[in-house]
C-alpha positions as CSV (number, residue, x, y, z in Angstrom):
1,M,37.8,-34.5,-2.6
2,S,37.2,-35.6,-6.1
3,P,33.6,-35.9,-7.5
4,E,31.8,-39.1,-7.5
5,L,30.9,-38.7,-11.2
6,T,32.8,-38.0,-14.4
7,V,30.8,-37.0,-17.4
8,L,33.1,-38.4,-20.4
9,M,32.8,-37.0,-23.9
10,A,35.1,-37.7,-26.9
11,V,34.8,-35.1,-29.6
12,R,36.4,-34.5,-33.2
13,N,35.3,-31.4,-35.0
14,G,32.2,-30.9,-33.0
15,G,31.1,-28.0,-35.2
16,T,27.9,-26.4,-34.6
17,F,26.4,-28.9,-32.4
18,L,28.9,-28.8,-29.6
19,P,27.6,-25.8,-27.7
20,T,24.0,-27.6,-27.3
21,A,25.5,-30.7,-25.8
22,V,28.3,-29.0,-23.5
23,E,25.8,-26.4,-22.1
24,S,23.3,-29.1,-21.3
25,I,25.7,-31.0,-19.2
26,L,26.7,-27.7,-17.4
27,R,23.2,-26.7,-16.6
28,Q,22.6,-29.9,-14.8
29,S,20.8,-29.8,-11.4
30,Y,23.2,-32.3,-10.1
31,R,26.4,-30.4,-9.6
32,N,29.2,-32.6,-8.1
33,F,30.6,-34.0,-11.4
34,R,33.8,-33.3,-13.3
35,F,33.2,-32.7,-17.2
36,L,36.1,-34.6,-18.9
37,I,36.4,-33.9,-22.6
38,I,38.7,-35.9,-24.8
39,E,39.5,-33.5,-27.9
40,D,40.5,-35.9,-30.5
41,A,42.9,-33.6,-32.6
42,S,40.2,-31.7,-34.2
43,T,40.9,-29.6,-37.3
44,D,38.3,-27.1,-36.8
45,G,37.6,-24.7,-33.9
46,T,36.5,-27.1,-31.5
47,A,39.5,-27.1,-29.3
48,Q,39.3,-23.4,-29.0
49,Q,35.5,-23.6,-28.0
50,L,36.3,-26.2,-25.3
51,R,39.2,-24.1,-23.9
52,E,36.6,-21.2,-23.4
53,Y,34.3,-23.6,-21.6
54,A,37.0,-24.7,-19.3
55,S,38.2,-21.2,-18.7
56,R,34.7,-20.2,-17.4
57,D,33.7,-23.3,-15.4
58,S,36.1,-25.2,-13.2
59,R,34.3,-28.5,-13.7
60,V,35.5,-28.7,-17.2
61,E,38.9,-30.7,-17.7
62,L,40.0,-30.6,-21.0
63,L,42.5,-33.2,-22.6
64,C,43.7,-32.7,-26.1
65,L,45.3,-35.4,-28.0
66,E,48.1,-34.6,-30.4
67,R,46.9,-37.1,-33.1
68,N,43.5,-38.5,-34.0
69,V,42.8,-42.0,-32.4
70,G,39.3,-42.2,-32.8
71,Q,36.2,-42.2,-30.6
72,T,36.7,-45.8,-29.1
73,A,40.3,-45.2,-28.2
74,A,39.5,-41.7,-27.0
75,L,36.8,-43.2,-24.6
76,N,39.4,-45.6,-23.2
77,I,42.0,-42.7,-22.7
78,G,39.1,-40.8,-20.8
79,L,38.2,-44.0,-18.7
80,R,42.0,-44.3,-17.7
81,H,42.4,-40.5,-16.9
82,A,39.2,-40.3,-14.8
83,D,39.4,-41.1,-11.0
84,S,35.7,-41.0,-10.1
85,P,33.8,-44.2,-9.3
86,W,31.0,-43.5,-11.8
87,I,31.2,-42.4,-15.5
88,A,28.3,-40.7,-17.4
89,R,28.6,-40.9,-21.2
90,M,27.7,-37.8,-23.4
91,D,28.3,-37.4,-27.3
92,A,29.3,-34.2,-28.5
93,D,26.0,-34.0,-30.6
94,D,23.3,-34.8,-28.0
95,F,21.4,-33.1,-25.3
96,S,20.7,-33.9,-21.6
97,P,18.1,-32.2,-19.8
98,P,18.7,-30.7,-16.6
99,E,17.3,-33.4,-14.2
100,R,19.3,-36.4,-16.2
101,L,22.3,-37.0,-14.0
102,E,20.4,-36.2,-10.7
103,A,17.8,-38.9,-11.5
104,Q,20.5,-41.2,-12.4
105,M,22.6,-40.6,-9.3
106,K,19.4,-41.0,-7.3
107,A,18.7,-44.4,-8.8
108,L,22.0,-45.5,-8.1
109,A,21.7,-44.7,-4.4
110,G,18.7,-46.4,-4.3
111,H,19.8,-49.7,-5.8
112,P,23.5,-50.4,-4.6
113,E,23.5,-53.8,-6.4
114,V,23.4,-51.9,-9.7
115,A,26.5,-51.0,-11.6
116,C,25.0,-49.1,-14.7
117,V,21.8,-47.3,-14.9
118,G,20.7,-46.2,-18.6
119,T,17.5,-44.2,-19.5
120,A,15.0,-43.9,-22.4
121,V,15.9,-41.5,-25.0
122,W,14.3,-39.4,-27.7
123,E,15.4,-38.6,-31.0
124,F,15.5,-35.1,-32.4
125,H,16.7,-33.3,-35.8
126,N,17.6,-29.7,-35.2
127,E,15.9,-28.6,-31.7
128,P,16.3,-30.7,-28.7
129,E,12.5,-29.9,-27.5
130,R,11.1,-31.1,-31.0
131,I,10.7,-34.8,-30.2
132,H,10.7,-37.2,-33.3
133,E,10.6,-40.4,-31.6
134,V,11.0,-41.8,-28.2
135,K,13.0,-45.2,-27.6
136,R,13.1,-47.3,-24.5
137,R,14.9,-50.4,-23.5
138,P,13.9,-53.1,-20.9
139,A,13.8,-51.7,-17.3
140,E,15.0,-54.8,-15.4
141,H,18.4,-56.6,-15.6
142,E,17.1,-59.7,-17.2
143,G,15.5,-58.0,-19.9
144,I,18.5,-55.9,-20.5
145,W,20.8,-59.0,-20.8
146,R,18.4,-60.6,-23.5
147,A,18.1,-57.3,-25.4
148,A,22.0,-57.0,-25.3
149,L,22.3,-60.4,-26.9
150,H,19.9,-59.1,-29.5
151,G,22.4,-56.1,-29.8
152,S,21.0,-53.3,-27.6
153,G,19.9,-53.5,-23.9
154,L,21.3,-50.1,-23.1
155,I,21.5,-47.0,-24.9
156,H,25.4,-45.9,-24.7
157,G,24.9,-42.2,-24.5
158,S,22.4,-42.5,-21.7
159,V,24.4,-44.5,-19.3
160,V,25.9,-43.9,-15.9
161,I,28.3,-46.8,-15.3
162,N,30.9,-48.0,-12.7
163,R,34.3,-47.1,-13.9
164,Q,36.2,-50.0,-12.3
165,A,33.6,-52.4,-13.5
166,V,34.2,-51.2,-17.2
167,L,37.8,-51.6,-16.8
168,D,37.5,-55.0,-15.3
169,A,35.6,-56.0,-18.4
170,G,38.4,-54.7,-20.6
171,G,36.9,-51.4,-21.6
172,Y,36.3,-50.7,-25.2
173,D,37.7,-52.9,-27.9
174,E,39.3,-50.6,-30.1
175,R,38.9,-52.9,-33.2
176,Y,35.4,-51.3,-33.3
177,R,34.5,-47.9,-34.5
178,F,30.8,-48.2,-34.6
179,A,29.9,-51.2,-32.4
180,A,32.2,-50.8,-29.4
181,D,29.3,-50.3,-27.0
182,R,27.6,-53.3,-28.2
183,D,30.6,-55.6,-27.6
184,L,31.3,-53.8,-24.1
185,F,28.0,-54.4,-22.7
186,V,27.7,-58.2,-23.3
187,R,31.1,-58.4,-21.5
188,F,30.1,-56.1,-18.8
189,L,26.6,-57.4,-18.1
190,K,28.0,-61.0,-17.6
191,S,29.2,-59.8,-14.4
192,N,27.2,-56.6,-13.4
193,R,23.8,-55.7,-12.9
194,A,22.1,-53.0,-14.7
195,M,18.7,-51.2,-15.0
196,N,16.9,-48.8,-17.2
197,L,14.8,-45.5,-16.1
198,P,11.7,-45.1,-18.1
199,E,12.0,-41.5,-18.5
200,P,13.6,-40.2,-21.7
201,L,16.5,-38.4,-20.2
202,L,18.8,-37.9,-23.4
203,G,18.1,-36.4,-26.6
204,I,19.8,-38.1,-29.4
205,R,20.5,-35.9,-32.4
206,R,20.0,-37.4,-35.9
207,H,21.8,-35.7,-38.7
208,G,23.5,-36.6,-42.1
209,G,27.0,-36.7,-40.6
210,Q,26.3,-40.1,-38.7
211,D,27.3,-43.3,-40.0
212,S,26.4,-45.9,-37.5
213,F,24.1,-47.5,-40.1
214,S,26.9,-48.1,-42.7
215,L,28.5,-51.1,-44.1
216,R,31.5,-51.0,-41.9
217,A,29.1,-50.9,-38.9
218,A,27.3,-54.2,-40.3
219,D,30.7,-55.7,-40.5
220,E,31.4,-54.8,-36.9
221,Y,28.1,-56.4,-35.6
222,I,29.0,-59.6,-37.8
223,D,32.3,-60.0,-36.1
224,I,31.0,-59.3,-32.6
225,F,28.2,-62.0,-32.8
226,E,30.5,-64.5,-34.5
227,R,32.9,-64.2,-31.8
228,L,30.3,-64.6,-29.0
229,L,29.0,-67.7,-30.6
230,L,32.5,-69.1,-30.3
231,E,32.7,-68.5,-26.7
232,D,31.7,-71.0,-24.1
233,G,29.3,-70.4,-21.1
234,F,26.4,-69.3,-22.8
235,P,23.3,-71.3,-22.2
236,A,21.1,-72.9,-25.1
237,D,18.5,-70.1,-24.9
238,D,21.1,-67.3,-25.2
239,R,22.9,-68.9,-28.2
240,R,19.7,-69.0,-29.9
241,I,19.3,-65.3,-29.5
242,L,22.9,-64.7,-30.7
243,R,22.2,-66.8,-33.9
244,G,19.2,-64.6,-34.5
245,S,21.2,-61.6,-33.8
246,L,23.9,-62.8,-36.2
247,A,21.5,-63.5,-38.9
248,Y,19.8,-60.2,-38.6
249,A,23.5,-58.5,-38.9
250,H,23.7,-60.4,-42.2
251,L,20.5,-58.9,-43.3
252,F,21.5,-55.6,-42.4
253,R,24.7,-55.8,-44.4
254,A,22.6,-57.1,-47.4
255,R,20.8,-53.9,-47.3
256,C,23.9,-51.8,-47.1
257,L,25.4,-53.8,-50.2
258,W,22.1,-53.6,-52.2
259,A,22.3,-49.8,-51.4
260,K,25.9,-49.9,-53.1
261,R,24.6,-52.0,-56.1
262,Q,26.5,-55.0,-54.8
263,Y,23.7,-57.2,-55.3
264,A,25.5,-60.7,-55.8
265,T,27.3,-60.1,-52.5
266,G,24.1,-58.9,-50.7
267,W,22.3,-62.2,-51.9
268,K,25.2,-64.1,-50.2
269,D,24.5,-62.4,-47.1
270,Q,20.9,-63.3,-47.4
271,A,21.7,-66.8,-48.0
272,Q,24.0,-66.7,-44.8
273,A,21.1,-65.3,-42.7
274,M,18.7,-68.0,-43.8
275,R,21.3,-70.7,-43.1
276,I,22.2,-69.5,-39.6
277,C,18.6,-68.7,-38.4
278,P,15.6,-69.4,-40.6
279,K,13.4,-68.1,-38.1
280,T,14.9,-64.5,-38.0
281,F,15.1,-64.6,-41.8
282,L,11.4,-65.3,-42.3
283,R,10.3,-63.0,-39.4
284,S,12.4,-60.3,-40.9
285,S,11.4,-60.8,-44.6
286,G,8.7,-58.1,-44.4
287,D,10.5,-55.4,-42.5
288,S,12.7,-52.5,-43.8
289,V,15.9,-54.5,-43.6
290,V,14.9,-57.0,-46.3
291,K,11.9,-55.4,-47.7
292,G,12.5,-55.3,-51.4
293,L,15.3,-57.6,-51.4
294,V,13.4,-60.9,-51.2
295,P,10.9,-61.1,-54.0
296,K,7.3,-60.8,-52.9
297,R,6.3,-64.2,-54.5
298,L,9.2,-66.0,-52.5
299,R,8.1,-64.3,-49.3
300,S,4.6,-65.5,-49.5
301,F,5.9,-69.0,-50.4
302,L,8.3,-69.2,-47.5
303,Q,6.2,-67.6,-44.7
304,P,4.0,-70.6,-44.0
305,M,7.0,-72.7,-43.6
306,K,8.1,-73.8,-40.3
307,F,11.9,-73.8,-39.1
308,H,13.6,-74.9,-36.1
309,D,16.9,-73.1,-35.1
């Protein structure tokens, strides 16, 4: 009989971080799972590392791709290959404490109406036990939905999610490399309920090799929110949130452009943000996204002004 749960990991060139992630899953107190690892045509020793784990633990199933397809496509391959009702996500540079899967499967058993359960997470740099920052998302579905329209109602690496419901929602959109989870969760949450556990049950490693805060990521965020605003069916309040999210994505891209000294293009994004949602522009004018981009004299002039989006 197949396990109820598949832990799905996609990895390319896992390097020194991979053993911490893999061993944290193999040490889970919840034991009834398959660990499906999609090895995305690595050029280092990742494949051999993973073969050794598979030879020692029968729960590890290794699928080696002949050519590099990228994480988004690799995750879709894993979704189609798995045959369990539930999928737990795990990235190759993160860490799951031993109680993670047991807590999530228990939550799902107690809430049969829920098709996804995420958790709070903590960030770390080198050692998982040294917590840098804890991040939480709303616990209840309604708050998760609103947060998803803002861009992040569920933390992707933390979720245990209904496999068939993900497939019914269309799976991951392979146009997106950095923001495929944000796009998926909005589609998924339209038809499925979710919850978040308040306990931090995933450690997310922060390191120099990550580029989810890049210019390309900003382009993807803008594309997603523009497409959502073209769709029918969102009530007025949700559309206001989406406009604010699109404006914020333009401000984020402005920061990325300014970091590359592309000042004129960055100011165009600033103007776009102001046009799309003045409230978001003004509310953000003092934060890390636009601090230093809007002159202090202009911020002090604009702040008292009232706009309606």
